[in-house]
C-alpha positions as CSV (number, residue, x, y, z in Angstrom):
1,M,6.1,1.9,-10.4
2,S,3.6,1.9,-7.5
3,G,2.4,5.4,-8.6
4,S,1.5,4.1,-12.1
5,K,-0.2,1.1,-10.6
6,E,-2.3,3.3,-8.4
7,Q,-3.1,5.6,-11.3
8,Q,-4.2,2.5,-13.3
9,R,-6.4,1.4,-10.5
10,Q,-8.0,4.8,-10.2
11,L,-8.5,5.0,-14.0
12,T,-10.2,1.6,-14.0
13,R,-12.5,2.6,-11.1
14,H,-13.3,5.8,-13.0
15,Y,-14.5,3.9,-16.1
16,F,-16.5,1.5,-14.0
17,E,-18.2,4.5,-12.3
18,I,-18.9,6.1,-15.7
19,A,-20.5,2.9,-16.9
20,S,-22.6,2.6,-13.7
21,S,-23.8,6.2,-14.1
22,H,-25.6,5.1,-17.3
23,L,-27.6,2.4,-15.5
24,G,-30.3,4.7,-14.2
25,E,-31.0,8.0,-12.5
26,H,-29.7,7.0,-9.0
27,P,-27.0,4.4,-9.4
28,D,-25.6,5.1,-5.9
29,S,-28.9,4.0,-4.2
30,D,-30.0,1.3,-6.7
31,P,-30.2,-1.9,-4.8
32,E,-29.5,-4.0,-7.9
33,L,-26.0,-2.4,-7.9
34,Q,-25.1,-3.4,-4.4
35,S,-22.9,-6.2,-5.4
36,Y,-21.2,-4.0,-8.0
37,R,-20.4,-1.4,-5.3
38,E,-19.1,-4.1,-2.9
39,F,-16.8,-5.6,-5.6
40,L,-15.6,-2.1,-6.5
41,D,-14.8,-1.3,-2.9
42,Q,-12.6,-4.4,-2.8
43,D,-11.0,-3.8,-6.1
44,E,-12.4,-7.0,-7.5
45,F,-12.4,-5.6,-11.0
46,E,-13.2,-8.9,-12.9
47,L,-16.3,-9.4,-10.7
48,V,-17.2,-5.7,-11.2
49,L,-17.0,-6.2,-14.9
50,S,-19.2,-9.3,-14.8
51,E,-21.8,-7.7,-12.5
52,L,-22.1,-4.6,-14.6
53,E,-22.2,-6.7,-17.8
54,K,-25.1,-8.7,-16.4
55,I,-27.0,-5.7,-15.3
56,G,-26.3,-3.8,-18.5
57,K,-27.7,-6.7,-20.6
58,A,-30.8,-7.0,-18.4
59,R,-31.5,-3.2,-18.7
60,K,-30.6,-3.0,-22.4
61,S,-28.2,-0.2,-21.5
62,S,-27.0,2.6,-23.7
63,N,-24.1,2.7,-26.0
64,L,-22.3,5.0,-23.6
65,F,-22.5,2.3,-20.9
66,W,-21.0,-0.3,-23.2
67,M,-18.2,2.0,-24.4
68,A,-17.2,2.9,-20.8
69,L,-17.4,-0.8,-19.8
70,G,-15.2,-1.7,-22.8
71,V,-12.5,0.8,-21.8
72,A,-12.6,-0.6,-18.2
73,A,-12.4,-4.2,-19.6
74,I,-9.2,-3.2,-21.6
75,Q,-7.8,-1.6,-18.4
76,I,-8.0,-4.9,-16.6
77,G,-6.8,-7.1,-19.4
78,Q,-10.2,-8.4,-20.6
79,R,-9.8,-7.2,-24.1
80,D,-11.6,-10.3,-25.4
81,R,-14.9,-9.0,-24.0
82,V,-14.8,-5.8,-25.9
83,G,-16.0,-7.4,-29.2
84,Q,-19.2,-8.5,-27.4
85,Y,-19.8,-4.9,-26.3
86,D,-19.1,-3.7,-29.8
87,R,-21.8,-6.1,-31.1
88,L,-24.3,-4.9,-28.6
89,I,-23.6,-1.3,-29.7
90,S,-24.0,-2.3,-33.4
91,D,-27.2,-4.2,-32.7
92,S,-28.7,-1.2,-31.0
93,A,-27.9,1.1,-33.9
94,G,-29.4,-1.2,-36.6
């Protein structure tokens, strides 16, 4: 059981990292992502999700960002937020 919980945690972190990689050329040194990195280091996944969502909206992020964030949201049980991300993707296509 603990192995699967650790795998779930790593997978969730992975999708957050994919999303953050679509926020600019140097997400690791971006000062606006400092809170995101701190929350991620502490496994505060709901705070990570909120922080990335806020930054993604401010930067009018790519569809790939929203898709990765949606998968991460599902991983942490925040499926209700995925509809909002889908709308952002649809709005950018139309």
